[in-house]
C-alpha atoms as a printed R data frame, in Angstrom:
    type eleno elety resid chain resno       x       y       z
1   ATOM     1    CA   MET     A     1   5.295  15.443  -7.484
2   ATOM     2    CA   ALA     A     2   2.451  16.086  -5.009
3   ATOM     3    CA   GLU     A     3  -0.148  16.162  -7.795
4   ATOM     4    CA   ASP     A     4   1.303  13.056  -9.443
5   ATOM     5    CA   ILE     A     5   1.241  10.983  -6.261
6   ATOM     6    CA   ARG     A     6  -2.215  12.147  -5.047
7   ATOM     7    CA   MET     A     7  -1.735  10.365  -1.708
8   ATOM     8    CA   ASP     A     8  -4.871  11.718  -0.080
9   ATOM     9    CA   SER     A     9  -6.991  11.407  -3.199
10  ATOM    10    CA   HIS     A    10  -7.415   8.707  -5.868
11  ATOM    11    CA   LYS     A    11  -6.474   8.037  -9.479
12  ATOM    12    CA   LEU     A    12  -9.646   6.535 -10.948
13  ATOM    13    CA   ILE     A    13 -10.087   9.812 -12.825
14  ATOM    14    CA   TYR     A    14  -7.255   8.620 -15.097
15  ATOM    15    CA   HIS     A    15  -9.155   5.455 -16.029
16  ATOM    16    CA   PRO     A    16 -12.521   6.750 -17.308
17  ATOM    17    CA   GLU     A    17 -12.999   3.927 -19.802
18  ATOM    18    CA   ILE     A    18 -12.798   1.299 -17.053
19  ATOM    19    CA   VAL     A    19 -15.070   3.300 -14.748
20  ATOM    20    CA   SER     A    20 -17.538   3.623 -17.615
21  ATOM    21    CA   ARG     A    21 -17.585  -0.142 -18.118
22  ATOM    22    CA   TRP     A    22 -18.145  -0.612 -14.376
23  ATOM    23    CA   LEU     A    23 -21.066   1.840 -14.457
24  ATOM    24    CA   LYS     A    24 -22.603  -0.250 -17.228
25  ATOM    25    CA   GLY     A    25 -22.422  -3.320 -14.987
26  ATOM    26    CA   GLU     A    26 -19.550  -5.085 -16.768
27  ATOM    27    CA   ASN     A    27 -17.251  -7.447 -14.859
28  ATOM    28    CA   ILE     A    28 -14.071  -5.388 -14.908
29  ATOM    29    CA   TYR     A    29 -10.672  -6.708 -13.813
30  ATOM    30    CA   PRO     A    30  -8.621  -4.939 -11.131
31  ATOM    31    CA   ILE     A    31  -6.541  -1.960 -12.194
32  ATOM    32    CA   GLU     A    32  -4.254  -2.686  -9.245
33  ATOM    33    CA   ILE     A    33  -3.485  -5.719  -7.136
34  ATOM    34    CA   GLU     A    34  -1.476  -5.910  -3.959
35  ATOM    35    CA   ILE     A    35   0.482  -9.106  -3.478
36  ATOM    36    CA   SER     A    36   2.246 -10.489  -0.416
37  ATOM    37    CA   PRO     A    37   5.443 -12.151  -1.644
38  ATOM    38    CA   SER     A    38   6.171 -13.177   1.956
39  ATOM    39    CA   GLY     A    39   4.058 -14.034   4.972
40  ATOM    40    CA   SER     A    40   7.083 -13.733   7.219
41  ATOM    41    CA   CYS     A    41   8.583 -10.513   8.571
42  ATOM    42    CA   ASN     A    42  11.880  -9.552  10.166
43  ATOM    43    CA   HIS     A    43  10.187  -6.865  12.303
44  ATOM    44    CA   ARG     A    44   7.392  -6.887  14.860
45  ATOM    45    CA   CYS     A    45   6.141  -3.308  14.553
46  ATOM    46    CA   ILE     A    46   3.825  -2.148  17.322
47  ATOM    47    CA   PHE     A    47   1.466  -0.774  14.661
48  ATOM    48    CA   CYS     A    48   1.299  -3.902  12.478
49  ATOM    49    CA   ALA     A    49  -2.256  -4.345  11.212
50  ATOM    50    CA   VAL     A    50  -1.927  -8.032  10.350
51  ATOM    51    CA   ASP     A    51  -0.156  -9.310  13.478
52  ATOM    52    CA   TYR     A    52  -3.116 -11.646  14.009
53  ATOM    53    CA   ILE     A    53  -2.045 -13.754  11.002
54  ATOM    54    CA   GLY     A    54   1.089 -14.832  12.837
55  ATOM    55    CA   TYR     A    55   4.024 -13.955  10.519
56  ATOM    56    CA   GLN     A    56   4.020 -17.361   8.855
57  ATOM    57    CA   SER     A    57   7.011 -18.454   6.766
58  ATOM    58    CA   VAL     A    58   5.068 -18.928   3.542
59  ATOM    59    CA   PHE     A    59   6.058 -17.397   0.224
60  ATOM    60    CA   LEU     A    60   4.229 -16.635  -2.990
61  ATOM    61    CA   LYS     A    61   5.518 -18.802  -5.833
62  ATOM    62    CA   LYS     A    62   7.077 -16.920  -8.734
63  ATOM    63    CA   ASP     A    63   5.746 -19.141 -11.521
64  ATOM    64    CA   ILE     A    64   2.180 -19.053 -10.214
65  ATOM    65    CA   ILE     A    65   1.937 -15.296  -9.716
66  ATOM    66    CA   LEU     A    66   3.632 -14.481 -13.033
67  ATOM    67    CA   ARG     A    67   1.301 -16.891 -14.834
68  ATOM    68    CA   ASP     A    68  -1.688 -14.933 -13.587
69  ATOM    69    CA   ILE     A    69  -0.214 -11.468 -13.994
70  ATOM    70    CA   SER     A    70   0.613 -12.267 -17.599
71  ATOM    71    CA   GLN     A    71  -3.042 -13.080 -18.210
72  ATOM    72    CA   MET     A    72  -4.405 -10.229 -16.078
73  ATOM    73    CA   SER     A    73  -2.348  -7.691 -18.020
74  ATOM    74    CA   LYS     A    74  -4.482  -8.559 -21.035
75  ATOM    75    CA   LYS     A    75  -7.664  -8.038 -19.007
76  ATOM    76    CA   GLY     A    76  -6.892  -4.551 -17.711
77  ATOM    77    CA   LEU     A    77  -4.386  -4.924 -14.876
78  ATOM    78    CA   LYS     A    78  -2.129  -1.853 -14.738
79  ATOM    79    CA   SER     A    79  -0.114  -2.183 -11.537
80  ATOM    80    CA   VAL     A    80   1.099  -4.505  -8.780
81  ATOM    81    CA   ILE     A    81   2.198  -3.440  -5.299
82  ATOM    82    CA   CYS     A    82   4.476  -5.893  -3.498
83  ATOM    83    CA   SER     A    83   3.627  -5.413   0.152
84  ATOM    84    CA   GLY     A    84   1.070  -7.269   2.229
85  ATOM    85    CA   GLU     A    85   1.387  -9.152   5.492
86  ATOM    86    CA   GLY     A    86   5.173  -9.637   5.541
87  ATOM    87    CA   GLU     A    87   8.478  -8.198   4.330
88  ATOM    88    CA   PRO     A    88   8.554  -8.803   0.539
89  ATOM    89    CA   LEU     A    89  12.335  -9.187   0.336
90  ATOM    90    CA   LEU     A    90  12.306 -12.265   2.565
91  ATOM    91    CA   ASN     A    91  11.060 -14.045  -0.552
92  ATOM    92    CA   LYS     A    92  14.280 -15.076  -2.311
93  ATOM    93    CA   GLU     A    93  12.513 -14.926  -5.671
94  ATOM    94    CA   MET     A    94  11.581 -11.251  -5.293
95  ATOM    95    CA   PRO     A    95  13.991  -9.855  -7.944
96  ATOM    96    CA   ASP     A    96  12.681 -12.391 -10.475
97  ATOM    97    CA   ILE     A    97   9.070 -11.674  -9.499
98  ATOM    98    CA   VAL     A    98   9.564  -7.933  -9.865
99  ATOM    99    CA   ASN     A    99  11.366  -8.141 -13.197
100 ATOM   100    CA   GLY     A   100   8.810 -10.677 -14.412
101 ATOM   101    CA   ILE     A   101   5.898  -8.370 -13.568
102 ATOM   102    CA   LYS     A   102   7.566  -5.505 -15.407
103 ATOM   103    CA   SER     A   103   8.181  -7.714 -18.456
104 ATOM   104    CA   CYS     A   104   4.410  -8.336 -18.588
105 ATOM   105    CA   GLY     A   105   3.933  -4.615 -19.242
106 ATOM   106    CA   VAL     A   106   2.578  -3.992 -15.737
107 ATOM   107    CA   ASP     A   107   3.876  -1.273 -13.424
108 ATOM   108    CA   VAL     A   108   5.335  -2.614 -10.189
109 ATOM   109    CA   ALA     A   109   6.030  -1.001  -6.818
110 ATOM   110    CA   MET     A   110   7.083  -2.155  -3.357
111 ATOM   111    CA   SER     A   111   6.651  -1.269   0.292
112 ATOM   112    CA   THR     A   112   9.547  -2.516   2.414
113 ATOM   113    CA   ASN     A   113  11.169  -1.881   5.771
114 ATOM   114    CA   GLY     A   114  14.391  -1.545   3.787
115 ATOM   115    CA   VAL     A   115  16.675  -3.685   5.949
116 ATOM   116    CA   LEU     A   116  17.180  -6.315   3.246
117 ATOM   117    CA   PHE     A   117  17.200  -4.005   0.217
118 ATOM   118    CA   SER     A   118  20.986  -4.174  -0.109
119 ATOM   119    CA   ARG     A   119  23.192  -3.176  -3.041
120 ATOM   120    CA   GLU     A   120  22.975  -6.631  -4.641
121 ATOM   121    CA   LYS     A   121  19.183  -6.623  -4.683
122 ATOM   122    CA   LEU     A   122  19.079  -2.972  -5.721
123 ATOM   123    CA   LEU     A   123  21.227  -3.753  -8.746
124 ATOM   124    CA   ASP     A   124  18.994  -6.727  -9.562
125 ATOM   125    CA   CYS     A   125  15.633  -5.006  -9.610
126 ATOM   126    CA   LEU     A   126  15.543  -1.294  -8.688
127 ATOM   127    CA   ALA     A   127  15.156  -0.304 -12.346
128 ATOM   128    CA   ALA     A   128  11.916  -2.315 -12.617
129 ATOM   129    CA   PHE     A   129  10.111  -0.339  -9.909
130 ATOM   130    CA   THR     A   130   7.917   2.666 -10.572
131 ATOM   131    CA   TRP     A   131   8.290   3.476  -6.890
132 ATOM   132    CA   VAL     A   132   9.682   2.018  -3.694
133 ATOM   133    CA   ARG     A   133   8.320   3.155  -0.349
134 ATOM   134    CA   TYR     A   134  10.402   2.444   2.747
135 ATOM   135    CA   SER     A   135   8.459   2.048   5.996
136 ATOM   136    CA   VAL     A   136  10.622   3.751   8.629
137 ATOM   137    CA   ALA     A   137   9.267   4.833  12.013
138 ATOM   138    CA   SER     A   138  12.167   7.128  12.889
139 ATOM   139    CA   MET     A   139  15.738   7.960  11.926
140 ATOM   140    CA   GLU     A   140  16.665   7.993  15.633
141 ATOM   141    CA   GLU     A   141  17.717   4.618  16.984
142 ATOM   142    CA   ASN     A   142  15.844   4.454  20.298
143 ATOM   143    CA   SER     A   143  12.446   5.420  18.908
144 ATOM   144    CA   TYR     A   144  13.017   3.290  15.780
145 ATOM   145    CA   ASN     A   145  13.812   0.194  17.854
146 ATOM   146    CA   LYS     A   146  10.893   0.802  20.212
147 ATOM   147    CA   ILE     A   147   8.386   1.022  17.366
148 ATOM   148    CA   GLN     A   148   9.703  -1.393  14.721
149 ATOM   149    CA   ARG     A   149  11.202  -4.011  17.050
150 ATOM   150    CA   GLY     A   150  13.750  -5.461  14.659
151 ATOM   151    CA   LYS     A   151  17.353  -6.489  15.279
152 ATOM   152    CA   PRO     A   152  20.147  -4.286  16.647
153 ATOM   153    CA   GLY     A   153  21.756  -2.388  13.783
154 ATOM   154    CA   ASP     A   154  18.712  -2.510  11.500
155 ATOM   155    CA   LEU     A   155  18.380   1.266  11.332
156 ATOM   156    CA   LYS     A   156  21.971   1.673  10.145
157 ATOM   157    CA   LYS     A   157  21.302  -0.900   7.421
158 ATOM   158    CA   VAL     A   158  18.216   1.025   6.343
159 ATOM   159    CA   LYS     A   159  20.128   4.301   6.154
160 ATOM   160    CA   ASP     A   160  22.979   2.692   4.209
161 ATOM   161    CA   ASN     A   161  20.548   0.981   1.837
162 ATOM   162    CA   LEU     A   162  18.613   4.218   1.268
163 ATOM   163    CA   ALA     A   163  21.820   6.060   0.395
164 ATOM   164    CA   GLU     A   164  22.863   3.234  -1.941
165 ATOM   165    CA   ALA     A   165  19.458   3.282  -3.641
166 ATOM   166    CA   VAL     A   166  19.843   7.021  -4.291
167 ATOM   167    CA   ARG     A   167  23.347   6.496  -5.707
168 ATOM   168    CA   ILE     A   168  22.198   3.729  -8.039
169 ATOM   169    CA   LYS     A   169  19.122   5.676  -9.122
170 ATOM   170    CA   ASN     A   170  21.163   8.768  -9.947
171 ATOM   171    CA   GLY     A   171  24.049   6.828 -11.482
172 ATOM   172    CA   ARG     A   172  21.751   4.893 -13.803
173 ATOM   173    CA   LYS     A   173  19.386   7.838 -14.342
174 ATOM   174    CA   LEU     A   174  16.413   5.768 -13.225
175 ATOM   175    CA   LYS     A   175  12.910   7.224 -12.916
176 ATOM   176    CA   THR     A   176  12.102   5.138  -9.827
177 ATOM   177    CA   THR     A   177  10.560   7.288  -7.087
178 ATOM   178    CA   LEU     A   178  12.195   6.638  -3.708
179 ATOM   179    CA   GLY     A   179  10.028   7.567  -0.742
180 ATOM   180    CA   VAL     A   180   9.890   6.974   3.000
181 ATOM   181    CA   GLN     A   181   6.621   6.493   4.840
182 ATOM   182    CA   CYS     A   182   6.345   7.096   8.560
183 ATOM   183    CA   LEU     A   183   3.380   6.267  10.765
184 ATOM   184    CA   LEU     A   184   2.944   9.202  13.126
185 ATOM   185    CA   MET     A   185   2.859   8.101  16.771
186 ATOM   186    CA   PRO     A   186   3.526   9.586  20.213
187 ATOM   187    CA   ASP     A   187   6.856   7.716  20.310
188 ATOM   188    CA   ASN     A   188   8.223   9.424  17.186
189 ATOM   189    CA   VAL     A   189   6.397  12.744  16.869
190 ATOM   190    CA   SER     A   190   9.317  14.686  18.366
191 ATOM   191    CA   LYS     A   191  11.733  13.079  15.889
192 ATOM   192    CA   ILE     A   192   9.883  13.852  12.646
193 ATOM   193    CA   SER     A   193  11.577  17.182  11.871
194 ATOM   194    CA   ASP     A   194  15.046  15.652  12.223
195 ATOM   195    CA   MET     A   195  13.860  12.758  10.086
196 ATOM   196    CA   ALA     A   196  12.802  15.096   7.282
197 ATOM   197    CA   ARG     A   197  16.164  16.895   7.399
198 ATOM   198    CA   GLU     A   198  18.167  13.653   7.296
199 ATOM   199    CA   LEU     A   199  16.127  12.134   4.476
200 ATOM   200    CA   ARG     A   200  16.507  15.317   2.452
201 ATOM   201    CA   GLU     A   201  20.269  15.049   2.914
202 ATOM   202    CA   ILE     A   202  20.277  11.399   1.834
203 ATOM   203    CA   GLY     A   203  18.455  12.415  -1.334
204 ATOM   204    CA   VAL     A   204  15.162  10.514  -1.312
205 ATOM   205    CA   ASP     A   205  12.233  12.052  -3.176
206 ATOM   206    CA   TYR     A   206   9.736  12.401  -0.352
207 ATOM   207    CA   LEU     A   207   8.706  11.697   3.223
208 ATOM   208    CA   ALA     A   208   5.063  10.751   3.810
209 ATOM   209    CA   ILE     A   209   3.557  11.100   7.286
210 ATOM   210    CA   LYS     A   210   0.375   9.081   7.773
211 ATOM   211    CA   PRO     A   211  -1.933   8.228  10.693
212 ATOM   212    CA   TYR     A   212  -2.392   4.896  12.428
213 ATOM   213    CA   SER     A   213  -5.659   3.190  11.515
214 ATOM   214    CA   GLN     A   214  -6.939   0.391  13.712
215 ATOM   215    CA   HIS     A   215  -7.452  -2.929  11.915
216 ATOM   216    CA   LEU     A   216 -10.570  -4.827  12.930
217 ATOM   217    CA   HIS     A   217  -8.669  -8.012  13.865
218 ATOM   218    CA   SER     A   218  -5.303  -6.649  14.992
219 ATOM   219    CA   LYS     A   219  -4.030  -7.490  18.458
220 ATOM   220    CA   ASN     A   220  -2.263  -4.129  18.503
221 ATOM   221    CA   VAL     A   221  -4.612  -1.465  19.843
222 ATOM   222    CA   LEU     A   222  -3.450   2.159  19.840
223 ATOM   223    CA   GLN     A   223  -5.418   5.268  20.732
224 ATOM   224    CA   ILE     A   224  -3.879   8.363  19.129
225 ATOM   225    CA   ASP     A   225  -5.290  11.886  19.004
226 ATOM   226    CA   TYR     A   226  -4.099  13.400  15.727
227 ATOM   227    CA   ASP     A   227  -5.792  16.738  16.333
228 ATOM   228    CA   GLU     A   228  -2.899  17.524  18.659
229 ATOM   229    CA   MET     A   229  -0.321  16.763  15.946
230 ATOM   230    CA   LEU     A   230  -1.713  18.680  12.957
231 ATOM   231    CA   GLU     A   231   0.479  21.732  13.608
232 ATOM   232    CA   LEU     A   232   3.469  19.603  12.622
233 ATOM   233    CA   GLU     A   233   2.472  20.058   8.965
234 ATOM   234    CA   GLN     A   234   3.592  23.686   8.910
235 ATOM   235    CA   GLN     A   235   6.867  22.900  10.691
236 ATOM   236    CA   LEU     A   236   7.783  20.312   8.055
237 ATOM   237    CA   LYS     A   237   7.249  22.608   5.077
238 ATOM   238    CA   GLU     A   238  10.588  24.321   5.743
239 ATOM   239    CA   TYR     A   239  12.391  21.107   4.811
240 ATOM   240    CA   GLU     A   240  10.877  20.921   1.351
241 ATOM   241    CA   THR     A   241  12.969  21.710  -1.716
242 ATOM   242    CA   GLU     A   242  12.530  21.372  -5.444
243 ATOM   243    CA   ASN     A   243  13.715  17.767  -5.120
244 ATOM   244    CA   PHE     A   244  12.280  16.761  -1.730
245 ATOM   245    CA   THR     A   245   8.617  16.841  -0.686
246 ATOM   246    CA   VAL     A   246   6.905  16.178   2.642
247 ATOM   247    CA   HIS     A   247   3.435  14.677   2.295
248 ATOM   248    CA   PHE     A   248   1.814  15.319   5.650
249 ATOM   249    CA   ARG     A   249  -1.474  13.470   5.333
250 ATOM   250    CA   ALA     A   250  -3.595  15.872   7.344
251 ATOM   251    CA   LYS     A   251  -6.686  15.121   5.254
252 ATOM   252    CA   THR     A   252  -6.531  11.465   6.256
253 ATOM   253    CA   MET     A   253  -5.816  12.353   9.885
254 ATOM   254    CA   LYS     A   254  -8.908  14.539   9.987
255 ATOM   255    CA   LYS     A   255 -11.025  11.611   8.771
256 ATOM   256    CA   MET     A   256 -10.341   9.621  11.920
257 ATOM   257    CA   HIS     A   257 -13.522   8.968  13.903
258 ATOM   258    CA   ARG     A   258 -15.643  10.469  11.096
259 ATOM   259    CA   VAL     A   259 -18.728   8.656   9.816
260 ATOM   260    CA   LYS     A   260 -18.537   7.467   6.194
261 ATOM   261    CA   LYS     A   261 -21.573   8.723   4.283
262 ATOM   262    CA   TYR     A   262 -21.581   6.076   1.547
263 ATOM   263    CA   LYS     A   263 -23.292   2.775   2.337
264 ATOM   264    CA   GLN     A   264 -21.310   0.258   0.263
265 ATOM   265    CA   CYS     A   265 -17.708  -0.443  -0.711
266 ATOM   266    CA   LEU     A   266 -18.089   0.155  -4.456
267 ATOM   267    CA   GLY     A   267 -14.343   0.156  -5.128
268 ATOM   268    CA   LEU     A   268 -13.773  -3.560  -4.594
269 ATOM   269    CA   PRO     A   269 -13.660  -4.520  -8.318
270 ATOM   270    CA   PHE     A   270 -10.863  -2.007  -8.994
271 ATOM   271    CA   MET     A   271  -8.257  -3.573  -6.736
272 ATOM   272    CA   THR     A   272  -7.695  -6.802  -4.835
273 ATOM   273    CA   HIS     A   273  -5.162  -8.585  -2.648
274 ATOM   274    CA   ILE     A   274  -3.297 -11.891  -2.984
275 ATOM   275    CA   ASP     A   275  -1.629 -13.164   0.183
276 ATOM   276    CA   ALA     A   276   1.530 -15.251   0.529
277 ATOM   277    CA   LYS     A   277  -0.497 -18.477   0.495
278 ATOM   278    CA   GLY     A   278  -2.125 -17.527  -2.804
279 ATOM   279    CA   ASN     A   279  -5.509 -16.638  -1.315
280 ATOM   280    CA   VAL     A   280  -7.356 -13.858  -3.151
281 ATOM   281    CA   TRP     A   281  -9.088 -11.332  -0.865
282 ATOM   282    CA   PRO     A   282 -11.319  -8.311  -1.498
283 ATOM   283    CA   CYS     A   283  -8.879  -6.164   0.508
284 ATOM   284    CA   VAL     A   284  -6.365  -6.282   3.343
285 ATOM   285    CA   ALA     A   285  -9.098  -5.613   5.918
286 ATOM   286    CA   HIS     A   286 -10.612  -9.060   5.372
287 ATOM   287    CA   ILE     A   287  -7.483 -11.252   5.222
288 ATOM   288    CA   GLY     A   288  -8.111 -14.357   7.298
289 ATOM   289    CA   THR     A   289 -11.905 -14.118   7.269
290 ATOM   290    CA   GLU     A   290 -12.491 -17.320   5.316
291 ATOM   291    CA   GLU     A   291 -16.046 -16.518   4.222
292 ATOM   292    CA   PHE     A   292 -14.659 -13.510   2.324
293 ATOM   293    CA   CYS     A   293 -11.934 -15.386   0.432
294 ATOM   294    CA   TYR     A   294 -12.519 -15.385  -3.340
295 ATOM   295    CA   GLY     A   295 -10.311 -18.436  -3.982
296 ATOM   296    CA   ASN     A   296  -6.668 -19.519  -4.222
297 ATOM   297    CA   ILE     A   297  -4.369 -19.124  -7.249
298 ATOM   298    CA   ASN     A   298  -2.582 -22.373  -6.387
299 ATOM   299    CA   GLU     A   299  -5.858 -24.189  -7.039
300 ATOM   300    CA   GLN     A   300  -7.401 -22.044  -9.803
301 ATOM   301    CA   THR     A   301  -6.188 -19.377 -12.189
302 ATOM   302    CA   PHE     A   302  -6.980 -15.804 -11.224
303 ATOM   303    CA   GLU     A   303  -9.300 -15.599 -14.229
304 ATOM   304    CA   GLU     A   304 -11.300 -18.600 -12.985
305 ATOM   305    CA   ILE     A   305 -11.550 -17.019  -9.545
306 ATOM   306    CA   TRP     A   306 -12.510 -13.559 -10.809
307 ATOM   307    CA   GLU     A   307 -15.123 -14.897 -13.203
308 ATOM   308    CA   GLY     A   308 -16.419 -17.443 -10.691
309 ATOM   309    CA   GLN     A   309 -19.668 -17.624  -8.793
310 ATOM   310    CA   ARG     A   310 -17.987 -17.573  -5.380
311 ATOM   311    CA   ARG     A   311 -16.504 -14.117  -5.931
312 ATOM   312    CA   ARG     A   312 -19.914 -12.750  -6.949
313 ATOM   313    CA   GLU     A   313 -21.475 -14.226  -3.819
314 ATOM   314    CA   VAL     A   314 -18.722 -12.847  -1.561
315 ATOM   315    CA   GLU     A   315 -19.124  -9.355  -3.025
316 ATOM   316    CA   LYS     A   316 -22.883  -9.497  -2.383
317 ATOM   317    CA   ASP     A   317 -22.190 -10.476   1.238
318 ATOM   318    CA   LEU     A   318 -19.687  -7.642   1.606
319 ATOM   319    CA   GLN     A   319 -22.204  -5.094   0.347
320 ATOM   320    CA   ARG     A   320 -24.511  -6.072   3.205
321 ATOM   321    CA   LEU     A   321 -21.920  -5.109   5.834
322 ATOM   322    CA   GLU     A   322 -22.186  -1.851   7.741
323 ATOM   323    CA   ILE     A   323 -19.261   0.204   6.436
324 ATOM   324    CA   ASN     A   324 -18.761   2.203   9.614
325 ATOM   325    CA   LYS     A   325 -18.561  -0.917  11.781
326 ATOM   326    CA   THR     A   326 -16.494  -3.271   9.647
327 ATOM   327    CA   CYS     A   327 -13.992  -1.083   7.744
328 ATOM   328    CA   ARG     A   328 -10.877   0.778   8.857
329 ATOM   329    CA   GLU     A   329 -11.164   4.504   9.411
330 ATOM   330    CA   ALA     A   330  -8.309   5.295   7.015
331 ATOM   331    CA   CYS     A   331  -9.316   2.812   4.317
332 ATOM   332    CA   ARG     A   332  -7.372   2.983   1.046
333 ATOM   333    CA   LEU     A   333 -10.644   2.770  -0.875
334 ATOM   334    CA   ASP     A   334 -12.313   5.648   0.953
335 ATOM   335    CA   GLU     A   335 -11.711   8.358  -1.662
336 ATOM   336    CA   ILE     A   336 -12.530   5.920  -4.471
337 ATOM   337    CA   ASN     A   337 -15.775   5.001  -2.744
338 ATOM   338    CA   LYS     A   338 -16.761   8.654  -2.385
339 ATOM   339    CA   TYR     A   339 -16.121   9.205  -6.085
340 ATOM   340    CA   LEU     A   340 -17.995   6.102  -7.235
341 ATOM   341    CA   ASP     A   341 -20.902   6.757  -4.863
342 ATOM   342    CA   GLU     A   342 -21.250  10.225  -6.372
343 ATOM   343    CA   LEU     A   343 -21.268   8.755  -9.887
344 ATOM   344    CA   LYS     A   344 -23.904   6.243  -8.848
345 ATOM   345    CA   HIS     A   345 -26.028   8.826  -7.035
346 ATOM   346    CA   PRO     A   346 -25.535  12.200  -8.766
347 ATOM   347    CA   GLY     A   347 -27.252  15.335  -7.525
348 ATOM   348    CA   GLU     A   348 -30.091  17.074  -9.351
349 ATOM   349    CA   HIS     A   349 -27.970  19.851 -10.916
350 ATOM   350    CA   VAL     A   350 -25.191  17.815 -12.553
351 ATOM   351    CA   ASN     A   351 -26.006  19.046 -16.064
352 ATOM   352    CA   PHE     A   352 -25.102  22.613 -15.057
353 ATOM   353    CA   ILE     A   353 -21.364  22.171 -15.469
């Protein structure tokens, strides 16, 4: 599973024909888009990157997003992640959105805090997902409540819903990968080993431990030294089995406070983000910065936006930014950018394979 997921790497190597078209200067369509079905959230996590948006009760409209995904699937779109600035399952149309995306021949996944992913919703749409990743700060109530700041009893709901998801997956023989992602922080570091043991007992496929990465506009500011936590990786290996993996993202942790050597964000054409209001953004890092908005799918089709002059102008403006001052340290596009930069600027001995 570790090689399949490639959490600390990238998967552009599996799409050489699209990369080749990009190298030739063609206007490729995203392989992946992230959508925000909901702008609202039932938690107020202390690590939330998009707290500055304000948790607005706006929801992506099913008919609009499915209209565009249907067309994008013919242009090269391969996957959709339902995540973004809020909790996806607060959108009452989520099961229909998920099943609709899948019916377009596009892979679909979701990041959720898991509180609302009850048996009814699981039965409605679990089979459509390639993977579901639960964001859980701890399996111990005090640390969970301190970090995620939800309602009393939320952790029990998450545990019950996780166990139900495993039962339904196994009972229906689904291929859906069920994972839990935990942001490593001083408030939960002592609870991680117990978390791995409990999740293994529940029967999920993996636990991923990732670092906090400061968002440029976030009101939450946390200073965490991950060098002091790297030894945890070896401790967690003892919980791994043939059916349960721990992805301790040490590679990403070691990147913190490191200077990026590439000068431009070359990966922007390969993925994009649509927020709950329908605005299309280059990536999550620039949500809310109006001069970097490509357009809105409630006013234009995605195709009109992607082929439009405004998007080309925004991308030119973005390429003028100083990467090390304007981007997050643990950017999702970092490994992609390294790969594409190397393709664009190969060394002198590349023919000696």
